[in-house]
C-alpha positions in Angstrom: 88.0 85.4 95.5 89.2 82.8 98.0 91.0 83.0 101.4 93.6 80.8 99.6 97.1 81.4 101.0 95.9 84.4 102.9 98.5 84.2 105.7 101.2 84.4 103.1 99.5 87.5 101.6 99.2 89.0 105.0 102.9 88.4 105.8 103.9 89.9 102.5 101.8 93.0 103.3 103.5 93.3 106.7 107.0 92.8 105.1 106.3 95.2 102.3 106.9 92.5 99.7 104.9 94.0 96.8 105.9 91.2 94.3 104.4 88.5 96.6 101.3 90.6 97.4 100.8 91.0 93.6 101.2 87.2 93.2 98.6 86.4 95.8 96.1 89.0 94.5 96.5 87.6 90.9 95.8 84.2 92.4 92.6 85.7 93.8 93.4 85.6 97.5 90.8 87.8 99.2 92.4 91.0 100.5 89.4 91.7 102.8 89.6 88.4 104.7 90.6 88.6 108.4 91.9 85.3 109.7 90.5 84.5 113.1 94.1 84.1 114.5 95.2 87.5 113.2 92.1 89.6 112.9 93.8 92.4 110.9 93.4 93.3 107.3 96.4 93.3 104.9 95.6 96.9 104.0 95.7 98.1 107.6 98.7 96.0 108.4 100.6 97.5 105.4 99.8 101.0 106.6 100.9 100.3 110.2 104.2 98.9 108.9 104.8 101.8 106.6 104.3 100.1 103.2 102.2 102.6 101.4 103.1 101.1 97.9 101.6 97.8 99.1 98.5 99.6 100.5 98.0 101.4 97.2 98.2 98.1 95.3 95.7 96.4 97.7 93.3 99.3 97.4 93.5 99.2 93.6 92.8 95.5 93.6 89.8 95.1 95.8 90.7 96.0 99.4 87.8 97.7 101.1 88.8 101.3 101.9 86.5 101.3 105.0 86.9 97.8 106.4 87.8 98.0 110.0 90.7 95.8 111.2 89.3 94.0 114.2 92.5 93.6 116.1 93.3 97.3 116.0 89.7 98.6 115.7 91.1 100.8 113.0 89.8 101.7 109.5 92.4 102.1 106.8 91.8 105.9 107.0 92.5 105.9 110.8 95.6 103.7 110.3 96.9 106.0 107.6 96.4 109.1 109.8 97.7 107.4 112.9 100.9 106.3 111.2 101.6 109.5 109.3 100.5 108.6 105.8 98.6 111.8 105.2 98.7 111.8 101.4 97.3 108.2 101.5 94.6 109.3 104.0 93.6 112.1 101.7 93.3 109.6 98.8 91.2 107.4 101.0 88.9 110.3 101.8 88.6 111.2 98.1 87.4 107.7 97.3 84.8 107.8 100.1 86.5 106.0 102.9 85.0 106.6 106.3 86.4 106.5 109.8 84.5 104.1 112.1 83.2 105.4 115.4 82.0 102.3 117.2 83.9 99.2 118.4 83.8 96.3 116.0 82.0 94.1 118.6 79.1 96.6 118.5 77.9 95.0 115.3 77.1 91.7 117.1 74.9 93.1 119.9 71.3 92.2 119.7 69.0 94.9 118.4 
C-alpha cells in the first residue's frame, strides 16, 4: 500500500463519500497512514463525523481497529463510543480492538 492520494482519501472519509473512499482503497492508498499535517486516521475521522458506512468499509479493507489517531488521542473503539456508534463499538470489541490508555507521545520516551 502507498500513501498515494491519502489526503483525498481522508477528506472522502470526513465527508462520508463512500464511493471515493472505495476508489482510493482499490488504488491501494494506505488507510492507516497519518499525514503529519493532519495526524488523524481516516477510520477515526469517519467515526467522529458520523459516517459508519465508511468506517465499516475501511475496517473491512485494512484499517487497523486499534490504531490510535494521534490528533485526538483516540482509538477507533474510543471514537465510536464517544460519538454514539455503540453497535460499531461492539463490532470493534468482537474483532479484538482495544482502547488505548496512554498518550501517543508515551511511545517515544526513552526506556
